C-alpha positions as CSV (number, residue, x, y, z in Angstrom):
1,M,-0.1,0.1,-0.3
2,G,1.0,3.5,-0.5
3,K,0.6,6.3,1.3
4,F,-2.1,7.7,0.1
5,D,-4.2,4.8,0.2
6,N,-5.9,4.9,3.8
7,H,-6.7,8.6,2.5
8,G,-10.4,7.3,1.3
9,L,-10.0,9.9,-1.6
10,K,-12.4,10.0,-4.5
11,A,-12.7,12.0,-7.9
12,I,-14.4,14.9,-7.5
13,S,-16.6,15.2,-11.4
14,P,-16.6,18.4,-13.3
15,L,-19.3,19.5,-11.5
16,G,-18.1,18.7,-8.5
17,G,-19.6,15.9,-7.6
18,H,-18.4,12.2,-6.2
19,E,-21.2,10.4,-9.1
20,P,-21.4,12.1,-12.3
21,R,-25.1,14.4,-12.8
22,A,-27.9,12.9,-15.4
23,D,-30.9,15.4,-15.9
24,T,-34.3,14.1,-17.2
25,F,-36.8,16.1,-19.5
26,T,-39.2,14.8,-21.3
27,G,-37.5,13.1,-24.4
28,L,-34.1,14.6,-23.2
29,L,-31.1,13.4,-20.9
30,I,-28.5,15.2,-20.5
31,R,-25.9,13.3,-18.5
32,E,-22.2,14.4,-17.2
33,V,-19.6,11.7,-18.7
34,T,-16.7,11.4,-16.2
35,D,-15.4,7.6,-17.7
36,R,-13.1,8.6,-20.4
37,A,-9.7,9.3,-20.7
38,L,-8.4,11.8,-23.4
39,A,-5.2,12.5,-24.4
40,S,-4.0,14.8,-27.3
41,L,-2.3,14.0,-30.6
42,A,0.1,16.3,-32.7
43,A,1.9,15.0,-36.2
44,R,4.9,16.7,-35.6
45,Q,5.7,18.9,-39.3
46,G,6.4,16.2,-41.9
47,Q,5.3,13.7,-39.6
48,A,1.5,13.3,-40.7
49,E,2.1,9.9,-42.3
50,A,3.5,8.3,-39.8
51,V,1.8,9.4,-36.9
52,N,-1.2,8.5,-39.4
53,A,0.3,4.8,-39.5
54,A,1.3,4.6,-35.8
55,A,-2.1,5.6,-34.9
56,A,-4.2,3.6,-36.8
57,S,-1.9,0.5,-35.5
58,Y,-2.5,1.6,-31.8
59,L,-6.4,2.3,-32.2
60,G,-7.3,-0.4,-34.5
61,G,-8.7,2.3,-36.9
62,P,-7.7,5.7,-39.0
63,L,-7.8,9.1,-37.1
64,P,-10.6,10.6,-38.1
65,E,-11.1,13.5,-41.3
66,P,-11.3,16.9,-41.0
67,A,-15.0,17.1,-38.8
68,S,-15.4,13.5,-38.1
69,W,-15.1,11.3,-35.1
70,S,-14.4,7.8,-35.1
71,A,-14.4,5.1,-33.2
72,A,-12.6,1.4,-33.3
73,G,-12.9,-0.8,-29.8
74,E,-12.7,0.9,-27.2
75,F,-11.0,3.7,-28.7
76,A,-12.9,6.8,-30.1
77,A,-11.1,10.2,-31.8
78,W,-11.7,13.1,-33.1
79,W,-10.2,16.0,-35.3
80,M,-9.4,19.3,-33.7
81,G,-7.3,21.1,-36.0
82,P,-5.5,20.0,-39.0
83,D,-2.8,17.4,-37.7
84,L,-4.4,17.5,-34.3
85,W,-6.9,15.6,-32.6
86,M,-7.6,14.0,-29.0
87,V,-8.1,10.7,-28.3
88,S,-10.6,8.6,-26.1
89,A,-10.8,5.7,-23.9
90,P,-12.1,4.2,-21.3
91,H,-10.7,5.9,-17.8
92,D,-10.5,2.2,-16.1
93,S,-8.8,0.3,-18.9
94,H,-6.3,3.4,-20.1
95,E,-5.7,5.5,-17.2
96,L,-2.3,6.0,-19.3
97,L,-3.0,6.7,-22.5
98,A,-1.4,9.4,-22.8
99,A,1.6,7.5,-22.3
100,D,0.4,4.3,-24.2
101,L,-0.3,6.7,-27.1
102,K,2.9,8.5,-26.8
103,Q,5.3,5.1,-27.2
104,A,2.9,4.1,-30.1
105,V,3.7,7.1,-32.1
106,G,6.9,8.2,-30.7
107,E,9.2,11.3,-32.1
108,A,6.5,11.2,-35.1
109,G,3.7,12.6,-32.8
110,S,3.5,15.0,-28.9
111,V,0.8,13.8,-27.0
112,V,-0.6,15.6,-24.0
113,E,-2.5,14.1,-21.0
114,Q,-6.2,16.2,-21.7
115,T,-8.1,13.8,-19.0
116,D,-8.8,16.7,-16.4
117,G,-8.8,19.3,-18.9
118,W,-12.4,19.0,-20.2
119,C,-15.9,17.9,-19.8
120,C,-18.5,15.9,-21.2
121,F,-22.1,16.1,-21.7
122,G,-24.2,13.1,-23.4
123,L,-27.1,14.5,-24.6
124,E,-29.8,11.9,-25.5
125,G,-33.5,11.8,-27.1
126,A,-35.9,12.9,-29.3
127,R,-35.8,16.5,-28.3
128,C,-31.7,16.9,-28.9
129,F,-32.5,19.0,-32.0
130,D,-34.6,21.8,-30.5
131,V,-31.9,22.0,-27.2
132,L,-28.6,22.4,-29.7
133,E,-30.5,24.7,-32.3
134,R,-31.4,27.5,-28.7
135,L,-27.3,26.9,-28.4
136,C,-25.2,26.7,-31.3
137,N,-24.7,27.3,-34.3
138,A,-24.3,24.3,-35.9
139,N,-26.4,23.1,-38.5
140,V,-27.3,19.7,-36.7
141,R,-30.5,18.9,-38.9
142,A,-28.2,18.4,-41.8
143,G,-25.7,16.5,-39.5
144,K,-24.8,13.0,-39.9
145,A,-23.4,10.1,-37.1
146,G,-19.6,10.9,-37.3
147,D,-19.6,14.4,-37.5
148,A,-17.2,16.6,-35.3
149,T,-18.3,19.6,-34.9
150,R,-16.2,22.6,-33.8
151,T,-18.7,25.3,-32.0
152,S,-19.7,27.9,-29.2
153,M,-22.0,27.7,-27.2
154,E,-22.7,30.2,-24.3
155,H,-19.6,31.9,-25.2
156,L,-17.7,28.4,-25.1
157,G,-15.9,26.6,-27.4
158,V,-17.2,23.4,-27.6
159,F,-16.8,20.2,-30.0
160,L,-20.3,18.7,-30.6
161,L,-19.9,14.9,-31.7
162,C,-22.6,13.6,-33.5
163,H,-23.6,9.8,-32.8
164,E,-27.4,9.6,-34.1
165,P,-28.9,12.3,-35.5
166,G,-31.4,14.0,-33.8
167,Q,-31.0,11.3,-31.2
168,R,-27.5,11.0,-29.3
169,Y,-25.0,13.8,-28.8
170,S,-21.2,14.4,-26.8
171,I,-20.5,17.8,-26.3
172,I,-17.1,18.6,-25.0
173,G,-15.9,22.1,-23.6
174,P,-13.1,23.3,-21.3
175,R,-13.0,21.2,-17.7
176,S,-12.9,24.8,-16.2
177,S,-16.7,26.0,-17.3
178,A,-18.2,22.7,-16.8
179,A,-20.5,24.6,-14.5
180,S,-21.4,27.1,-16.7
181,L,-22.0,24.7,-20.2
182,H,-23.6,22.1,-17.9
183,H,-26.1,25.4,-17.0
184,A,-26.7,26.6,-20.6
185,L,-27.9,23.4,-21.9
186,V,-30.3,22.8,-18.8
187,A,-31.5,26.3,-19.5
188,A,-31.9,25.4,-23.4
189,A,-33.8,22.3,-22.4
190,K,-36.2,24.0,-19.9
191,S,-37.1,26.5,-22.6
192,V,-38.0,24.5,-25.4
193,I,-39.5,21.2,-23.3
């Protein structure tokens, strides 16, 4: 046992709770997602092909194209910008995601641990379009599964990942603004439902 094992320390969610928060409305569930590890991956200059090949081997599938996200097995990744991606995996089985990803891409890429820098909310249900249209200028009705859109919600830069058009989305934003983002989601839901 290490010297901290007996202190009963427990992780706090981005919203400040010991358990993820869930808010239920008629036709909508807003859920705080806290079980994913995150790491950013950037290809170093002239190394995009090497990073893509190494990451595809490690992740079990290619890195997503611009404005897209993809999943392979336990891993998911979304495009954040030219030669820049965020990679995600279950925290319980991939707590060392950043270190493992760095080992996989070697000197061709730069990897940064991101788990504690971001918050994620799942949006599920038939009222997703109504809520998202109140919050952002993304054309959600024209979206398709696999879209990853950088947009703004309540003056916060976020990533909107479409899992199932009109039914299931992930909203990823800065952890330091988790309460503001959550408030915006709940307020929008209350205004349309």
